C-alpha positions as CSV (number, residue, x, y, z in Angstrom):
1,X,4.3,-17.6,17.0
2,X,0.9,-18.0,15.3
3,X,1.1,-16.7,11.8
4,X,-1.8,-15.6,9.6
5,X,-1.6,-16.8,6.0
6,X,-1.9,-14.2,3.2
7,X,-5.5,-14.0,1.8
8,X,-6.5,-15.8,-1.3
9,X,-9.6,-15.8,-3.5
10,X,-11.9,-18.7,-4.3
11,X,-13.3,-21.6,-2.4
12,X,-10.5,-21.6,0.1
13,X,-11.6,-18.2,1.4
14,X,-9.4,-16.1,3.7
15,X,-6.4,-17.9,4.9
16,X,-6.1,-18.8,8.5
17,X,-3.2,-19.5,10.9
18,X,-2.3,-22.4,13.0
19,X,-5.5,-22.1,15.1
20,X,-7.6,-22.9,12.0
21,X,-8.4,-26.4,13.1
22,X,-9.6,-25.3,16.6
23,X,-11.7,-22.4,15.2
24,X,-13.0,-23.9,12.0
25,X,-13.9,-27.5,13.0
26,X,-11.1,-29.6,11.4
27,X,-12.2,-32.6,13.4
28,X,-9.4,-34.9,12.2
29,X,-6.7,-32.6,13.5
30,X,-8.4,-32.1,16.8
31,X,-9.0,-35.8,17.4
32,X,-5.4,-36.6,16.4
33,X,-4.0,-34.1,18.9
34,X,-6.3,-35.4,21.6
35,X,-5.3,-39.0,20.9
36,X,-1.6,-38.1,20.9
37,X,-1.8,-36.2,24.1
38,X,-3.0,-39.4,25.8
39,X,0.0,-41.4,24.6
40,X,2.9,-42.1,27.0
41,X,5.6,-39.5,26.3
42,X,9.0,-40.9,25.4
43,X,12.1,-38.8,25.3
44,X,14.8,-40.1,23.0
45,X,18.3,-39.1,22.9
46,X,19.0,-36.5,20.2
47,X,20.5,-38.9,17.7
48,X,17.9,-41.7,18.2
49,X,15.5,-40.6,15.5
50,X,15.9,-39.8,11.8
51,X,14.9,-36.2,12.1
52,X,17.1,-35.5,15.1
53,X,20.1,-37.2,13.7
54,X,19.7,-35.4,10.4
55,X,19.4,-32.0,12.2
56,X,22.7,-32.7,13.9
57,X,24.2,-32.9,10.4
58,X,22.5,-29.6,9.4
59,X,19.8,-31.4,7.3
60,X,16.2,-32.5,7.4
61,X,14.8,-36.0,7.1
62,X,11.2,-35.8,6.0
63,X,8.3,-38.0,4.8
64,X,5.5,-37.6,2.3
65,X,2.2,-37.4,4.2
66,X,-1.4,-38.1,3.3
67,X,-4.0,-36.1,5.2
68,X,-6.4,-39.0,5.4
69,X,-3.9,-41.0,7.4
70,X,-3.3,-38.3,10.1
71,X,-6.2,-39.6,12.1
72,X,-4.5,-43.0,12.5
73,X,-2.7,-42.9,15.9
74,X,0.4,-44.9,14.9
75,X,0.8,-43.0,11.6
76,X,0.8,-39.6,13.3
77,X,2.9,-40.8,16.2
78,X,5.6,-42.3,13.9
79,X,5.6,-39.1,11.8
80,X,5.9,-36.9,14.8
81,X,8.6,-38.9,16.4
82,X,10.9,-39.6,13.5
83,X,10.7,-36.8,11.0
84,X,11.4,-33.0,10.9
85,X,10.0,-32.2,7.5
86,X,6.8,-33.2,5.6
87,X,5.7,-33.1,1.9
88,X,2.0,-33.3,1.1
89,X,1.6,-36.4,-1.0
90,X,-1.2,-35.3,-3.2
91,X,-3.0,-32.4,-1.4
92,X,-1.1,-29.5,-3.0
93,X,-1.3,-30.8,-6.6
94,X,-3.4,-28.8,-9.1
95,X,-6.4,-31.1,-9.1
96,X,-6.6,-30.9,-5.3
97,X,-6.3,-27.1,-4.8
98,X,-7.8,-25.7,-8.0
99,X,-10.3,-28.2,-9.4
100,X,-12.3,-25.5,-11.1
101,X,-10.6,-22.4,-12.7
102,X,-10.1,-19.7,-10.2
103,X,-11.8,-21.6,-7.3
104,X,-9.2,-22.7,-4.7
105,X,-9.7,-25.2,-1.9
106,X,-6.8,-25.6,0.5
107,X,-8.4,-27.5,3.4
108,X,-6.7,-30.8,3.1
109,X,-3.3,-29.3,2.4
110,X,-3.8,-26.9,5.3
111,X,-4.4,-29.9,7.6
112,X,-1.0,-31.2,6.8
113,X,0.7,-27.8,7.1
114,X,-1.0,-27.1,10.4
115,X,0.0,-30.5,11.8
116,X,3.6,-30.0,10.7
117,X,3.7,-26.5,12.2
118,X,2.3,-27.7,15.5
119,X,5.1,-30.2,15.7
120,X,7.9,-27.8,14.6
121,X,8.4,-29.5,11.3
122,X,9.4,-27.9,8.0
123,X,7.2,-28.3,4.9
124,X,8.1,-28.9,1.3
125,X,5.6,-27.7,-1.3
126,X,4.7,-30.3,-4.0
127,X,4.0,-29.4,-6.8
128,X,2.9,-26.3,-8.8
129,X,3.3,-27.1,-12.5
130,X,3.1,-30.8,-13.6
131,X,1.7,-32.6,-16.6
132,X,-0.1,-35.1,-14.4
133,X,-3.1,-34.8,-11.9
134,X,-4.4,-31.8,-13.8
135,X,-8.1,-31.0,-13.8
136,X,-9.6,-31.4,-17.2
137,X,-10.2,-27.7,-17.7
138,X,-6.5,-26.9,-17.9
139,X,-5.8,-29.0,-21.0
140,X,-8.7,-27.4,-22.9
141,X,-7.2,-23.8,-22.6
142,X,-5.6,-22.0,-25.5
143,X,-2.1,-20.6,-25.1
144,X,-3.0,-17.2,-23.8
145,X,-5.5,-18.5,-21.2
146,X,-3.1,-21.3,-20.2
147,X,-0.3,-18.9,-19.5
148,X,-2.6,-16.8,-17.4
149,X,-4.0,-19.8,-15.6
150,X,-0.5,-21.2,-14.9
151,X,0.8,-17.9,-13.4
152,X,-2.3,-17.4,-11.4
153,X,-2.2,-20.9,-10.0
154,X,1.4,-20.4,-8.9
155,X,0.7,-17.0,-7.4
156,X,-2.4,-18.0,-5.5
157,X,-1.0,-21.2,-4.0
158,X,2.3,-19.7,-3.0
159,X,0.7,-16.6,-1.6
160,X,-1.6,-18.8,0.5
161,X,1.5,-20.5,2.1
162,X,3.9,-17.6,1.9
163,X,6.5,-17.9,4.6
164,X,5.4,-21.4,5.6
165,X,7.1,-23.5,2.9
166,X,10.9,-24.0,2.9
167,X,11.2,-25.4,-0.7
168,X,8.7,-25.6,-3.6
169,X,8.8,-28.1,-6.5
170,X,7.9,-25.3,-8.9
171,X,8.1,-27.5,-12.0
172,X,7.9,-31.3,-11.9
173,X,9.0,-34.0,-14.5
174,X,9.3,-31.8,-17.6
175,X,11.8,-34.0,-19.4
176,X,11.3,-37.3,-21.3
177,X,12.8,-40.6,-20.3
178,X,15.2,-42.3,-22.6
179,X,18.2,-41.1,-24.5
180,X,16.8,-38.0,-26.3
181,X,17.0,-35.4,-23.4
182,X,13.9,-33.8,-24.9
183,X,11.1,-32.1,-23.2
184,X,8.0,-34.1,-22.2
185,X,4.8,-33.4,-24.1
186,X,2.3,-31.6,-21.8
187,X,-0.2,-28.8,-22.2
188,X,2.4,-26.4,-21.0
189,X,5.2,-27.6,-23.3
190,X,3.0,-28.0,-26.3
191,X,1.2,-24.7,-26.0
192,X,3.8,-22.4,-24.3
193,X,7.1,-23.9,-25.5
194,X,10.4,-24.3,-23.7
195,X,10.0,-21.0,-22.0
196,X,7.2,-22.1,-19.7
197,X,9.7,-23.4,-17.1
198,X,11.6,-20.2,-16.8
199,X,8.3,-18.2,-16.6
200,X,7.0,-20.5,-13.8
201,X,10.2,-19.9,-11.8
202,X,10.1,-16.1,-12.3
203,X,6.4,-16.1,-11.3
204,X,7.2,-18.2,-8.2
205,X,10.0,-15.9,-7.1
206,X,7.6,-12.9,-7.3
207,X,5.0,-14.8,-5.2
208,X,7.4,-15.8,-2.4
209,X,10.9,-14.3,-2.6
210,X,12.1,-16.3,0.5
211,X,11.1,-19.8,-0.6
212,X,13.6,-22.1,-2.2
213,X,12.5,-22.8,-5.8
214,X,13.2,-26.4,-7.1
215,X,13.0,-28.3,-10.3
216,X,12.1,-31.9,-9.5
217,X,12.4,-35.1,-11.6
218,X,12.9,-38.9,-11.6
219,X,15.4,-41.1,-13.4
220,X,18.0,-38.3,-13.1
221,X,19.9,-39.9,-10.2
222,X,22.9,-40.8,-12.3
223,X,24.6,-39.2,-15.2
224,X,22.4,-39.9,-18.3
225,X,20.7,-38.2,-21.1
226,X,17.8,-37.0,-19.0
227,X,20.0,-35.7,-16.1
228,X,22.3,-34.1,-18.6
229,X,19.3,-32.2,-20.1
230,X,18.3,-31.0,-16.7
231,X,21.9,-30.0,-15.9
232,X,22.1,-28.0,-19.1
233,X,18.8,-26.2,-18.2
234,X,20.0,-25.4,-14.6
235,X,23.4,-24.2,-15.8
236,X,21.6,-21.9,-18.3
237,X,19.2,-20.6,-15.7
238,X,22.1,-19.8,-13.3
239,X,24.1,-18.0,-16.0
240,X,21.1,-15.8,-17.0
241,X,19.8,-15.1,-13.5
242,X,16.7,-17.2,-13.7
243,X,15.6,-17.8,-10.1
244,X,16.3,-21.5,-9.3
245,X,17.6,-22.5,-5.9
246,X,17.5,-26.3,-5.8
247,X,17.1,-29.5,-7.8
248,X,15.1,-32.4,-6.5
249,X,16.1,-36.0,-7.2
250,X,13.1,-38.4,-6.6
251,X,15.3,-41.5,-6.2
252,X,12.8,-44.3,-6.7
253,X,14.9,-47.4,-6.8
254,X,14.3,-51.1,-7.4
255,X,16.3,-54.1,-8.6
256,X,15.8,-53.0,-12.3
257,X,16.7,-49.4,-11.5
258,X,19.3,-49.6,-8.6
259,X,21.1,-46.8,-6.9
260,X,23.6,-45.8,-9.6
261,X,27.3,-45.9,-8.9
262,X,27.7,-42.3,-9.8
263,X,24.9,-41.1,-7.6
264,X,27.0,-39.0,-5.3
265,X,29.0,-37.6,-8.2
266,X,25.8,-36.6,-10.0
267,X,24.5,-34.8,-6.9
268,X,27.8,-33.0,-6.6
269,X,27.9,-31.8,-10.2
270,X,24.5,-30.1,-9.7
271,X,25.6,-28.6,-6.4
272,X,28.7,-27.2,-8.2
273,X,26.3,-25.1,-10.3
274,X,25.4,-23.2,-7.2
275,X,22.1,-24.9,-6.3
276,X,21.1,-27.0,-3.4
277,X,20.2,-30.6,-4.1
278,X,17.5,-32.5,-2.3
279,X,16.4,-36.2,-2.3
280,X,12.7,-35.6,-2.6
281,X,10.8,-39.0,-3.0
282,X,13.1,-41.7,-1.8
283,X,11.9,-45.3,-1.7
284,X,13.9,-48.5,-2.4
285,X,12.1,-51.7,-3.2
286,X,13.5,-54.8,-1.5
287,X,14.0,-56.2,2.0
288,X,16.6,-57.2,4.5
289,X,20.2,-56.3,4.3
290,X,20.2,-55.5,0.6
291,X,17.6,-52.8,1.0
292,X,19.4,-51.6,4.2
293,X,22.7,-51.3,2.3
294,X,21.0,-49.2,-0.4
295,X,19.4,-46.8,2.1
296,X,22.6,-46.4,3.9
297,X,24.4,-45.6,0.7
298,X,21.9,-43.0,-0.3
299,X,22.1,-41.2,3.0
300,X,25.9,-41.2,2.9
301,X,25.9,-39.8,-0.6
302,X,23.7,-36.9,0.6
303,X,26.0,-36.3,3.6
304,X,29.0,-36.2,1.4
305,X,27.6,-33.3,-0.7
306,X,27.6,-30.1,1.3
307,X,24.7,-28.6,-0.6
308,X,22.5,-31.7,-0.2
309,X,20.1,-30.2,2.3
310,X,17.8,-33.0,3.1
311,X,16.1,-36.3,2.3
312,X,12.3,-37.1,2.1
313,X,11.1,-40.7,2.0
314,X,7.9,-41.1,0.0
315,X,5.7,-42.5,2.7
316,X,5.9,-43.9,6.2
317,X,4.7,-47.6,6.4
318,X,5.0,-50.0,3.5
319,X,1.2,-50.5,3.4
320,X,0.6,-46.9,2.3
321,X,3.3,-46.7,-0.3
322,X,2.3,-46.3,-4.0
323,X,4.7,-49.3,-4.5
324,X,3.5,-51.3,-1.5
325,X,4.1,-54.7,-3.1
326,X,7.8,-53.8,-3.2
327,X,8.0,-53.0,0.5
328,X,10.1,-49.9,-0.2
329,X,10.0,-47.9,3.0
330,X,11.6,-47.7,6.4
331,X,8.7,-49.1,8.4
332,X,6.7,-52.3,7.8
333,X,2.9,-52.5,7.7
334,X,2.8,-52.5,11.5
335,X,5.1,-49.6,11.9
336,X,8.0,-51.7,13.0
337,X,11.5,-50.4,12.1
338,X,13.1,-52.4,9.3
339,X,16.8,-53.0,8.9
340,X,16.6,-50.2,6.3
341,X,15.7,-47.8,9.1
342,X,18.7,-48.8,11.2
343,X,20.9,-48.4,8.2
344,X,19.6,-44.9,7.5
345,X,19.9,-43.8,11.1
346,X,23.4,-45.3,11.4
347,X,24.5,-43.4,8.3
348,X,23.2,-40.2,9.8
349,X,25.3,-40.9,12.9
350,X,22.4,-42.0,15.1
351,X,22.2,-45.0,17.3
352,X,19.5,-47.5,16.3
353,X,17.8,-50.2,18.3
354,X,17.9,-48.8,21.9
355,X,15.7,-51.0,24.1
356,X,12.5,-49.2,24.9
357,X,12.5,-46.9,21.9
358,X,9.2,-46.8,20.1
359,X,9.3,-49.5,17.5
360,X,12.4,-51.1,19.1
361,X,12.8,-54.3,21.0
362,X,11.0,-52.9,24.1
363,X,8.1,-51.4,22.3
364,X,4.8,-52.1,24.1
365,X,3.0,-52.0,20.7
366,X,4.7,-55.3,19.8
367,X,2.7,-57.1,22.6
368,X,-0.1,-58.1,20.3
369,X,-0.8,-58.6,16.6
370,X,-3.9,-58.0,14.4
371,X,-4.7,-60.0,11.3
372,X,-7.7,-59.4,9.0
373,X,-9.9,-61.8,7.0
374,X,-13.2,-61.3,5.1
375,X,-15.9,-63.5,6.7
376,X,-18.8,-63.0,4.3
377,X,-19.2,-60.9,1.1
378,X,-22.1,-59.8,-1.0
379,X,-22.6,-57.4,-4.0
380,X,-22.7,-54.2,-1.9
381,X,-20.6,-55.0,1.1
382,X,-19.0,-57.6,3.4
383,X,-18.4,-58.7,7.0
384,X,-14.8,-58.3,8.2
385,X,-13.1,-60.1,11.0
386,X,-9.9,-59.0,12.9
387,X,-8.1,-61.6,15.1
388,X,-6.1,-60.2,18.0
389,X,-3.3,-62.4,19.4
390,X,-1.3,-61.6,22.5
391,X,2.5,-61.8,22.3
392,X,4.8,-63.4,24.8
393,X,3.2,-61.7,27.8
394,X,-0.4,-61.4,29.0
395,X,-2.3,-58.2,28.0
396,X,-5.3,-56.5,29.7
397,X,-6.6,-54.5,26.7
398,X,-6.0,-53.8,23.0
399,X,-6.9,-51.3,20.2
400,X,-6.6,-51.5,16.4
401,X,-7.1,-48.9,13.7
402,X,-9.2,-50.0,10.6
403,X,-9.0,-47.7,7.6
404,X,-11.7,-47.8,4.9
405,X,-11.8,-46.5,1.4
406,X,-14.6,-44.2,0.3
407,X,-17.5,-44.8,-0.1
408,X,-17.4,-47.7,2.2
409,X,-19.0,-47.3,5.6
410,X,-19.1,-49.4,8.8
411,X,-22.7,-50.0,9.8
412,X,-22.2,-52.3,12.8
413,X,-19.4,-53.6,15.0
414,X,-19.4,-56.5,17.5
415,X,-17.0,-57.7,20.2
416,X,-15.3,-54.3,20.3
417,X,-16.0,-50.6,21.0
418,X,-15.6,-48.4,18.0
419,X,-14.8,-44.7,17.5
420,X,-14.5,-43.1,14.1
421,X,-12.3,-40.2,12.8
422,X,-13.0,-39.7,9.1
423,X,-12.3,-43.0,7.3
424,X,-10.4,-44.4,10.2
425,X,-12.2,-46.5,12.8
426,X,-10.4,-47.3,16.1
427,X,-11.8,-50.5,17.8
428,X,-10.9,-51.1,21.5
429,X,-11.5,-54.2,23.6
430,X,-14.6,-54.5,25.7
431,X,-15.2,-57.8,27.6
432,X,-12.4,-59.5,25.6
433,X,-9.4,-57.4,26.5
434,X,-7.6,-59.8,28.9
435,X,-5.6,-62.4,27.0
436,X,-3.0,-64.8,28.2
437,X,0.3,-65.0,26.4
438,X,-0.4,-66.4,22.9
439,X,-4.1,-66.4,23.3
440,X,-6.5,-64.9,20.7
441,X,-9.8,-63.2,20.4
442,X,-11.6,-61.3,17.6
443,X,-14.0,-58.6,16.6
444,X,-16.1,-58.1,13.5
445,X,-17.8,-55.4,11.5
446,X,-20.2,-55.0,8.6
447,X,-19.4,-52.7,5.7
448,X,-21.7,-51.3,3.1
449,X,-20.7,-49.3,0.0
450,X,-18.6,-51.9,-1.9
451,X,-16.3,-54.8,-1.5
452,X,-13.0,-53.4,-2.7
453,X,-10.4,-52.4,-1.7
454,X,-10.2,-54.4,1.5
455,X,-9.7,-52.4,4.7
456,X,-6.3,-51.5,5.9
457,X,-5.8,-52.9,9.5
458,X,-3.1,-51.1,11.5
459,X,-0.9,-52.6,14.2
460,X,-2.4,-53.8,17.5
461,X,-1.7,-51.7,20.5
462,X,-1.8,-53.5,23.8
463,X,-2.2,-52.4,27.4
């Protein structure tokens, strides 16, 4: 069924349904769909992917998604294969959808929602009221105007997506770290006082009565002063009929902030208040078996709590993580499944590592590798070089995605045939596609518009 979004005012214009991309010229979505249609179709057993295994347990397993990566074939293919829920990484935050007061722009968020709907995925909304990523005009408002702007923002964004978002992070990170349990200083807290959270939830319920309304925070994964303060607020809201349906636990872990021993018990105590609990931004720094064990423990903790309805990992491959140096996700830079992936899938009751599964031992994308180096560099640009090396078998062709950061632009390519989709350039072999096992070739390109950051080079796909 193709739904039509409720109308909104401002830059976003009248809302459109799933056919928006085809009718309105969203080139990235169209090209992605075309590219995916050309890929070999692989049918996995129901419990051989994260989303399917979670669904068998009555839960979702989602990923945070960036619109500018959807044009990368392997990114979109991994998302579509493995996950059954998405969260826009930045595209629904205040600075993205209402950069100027009363002027709304939903195009990048719509791109993610349309992609998810086209693949039968659920969508989490993130986030409506947060102290960070606010446009400058918000902080300059007096109390009366700020209250009006907050309620209008919630109403307009939720109305635009009414019926299409299963859970909203209505208020995000409103409590301080440390042992005080106090509220965090923010324009909302400082000018509207403690009541702004309750008001935001009541406004959200009026905007979309059927969406789950969540409070979301970090460093609340175990029992501590911060989680106790959130617990007290949720208990108060439930006792007074304030509409709150769920609590999100971000669950960003690393060696200095490991998975707490009382993680499951903490989730359960919130669930006992009569709210769902969701793991909303999971990433765990590390590698190998230690990281795998932690991922498995988090998944099992969620499964042990009846009202833990789903898990979202904050990204897909390590290279696009906000903590990329800590390699915290389930797929490496080349979209290979890590031991952490197998541990998460096993904890869900799935079967990892079947030969021939995408990303598994029989994956044809493992038949070549791509490595990047900067050949020459000057004040306004550089020449980049990508070396392609065949694996243990000969190949007859190859392709590689190269992602550039704005305002960088490719002005020439040699030894390869390029096509562009936004900031993603896909380069395919020309005369140099046939390589013996272990043999190498290369292609190059010239970039103008700056020298940093370096391009992100995706995995090599062989034919």
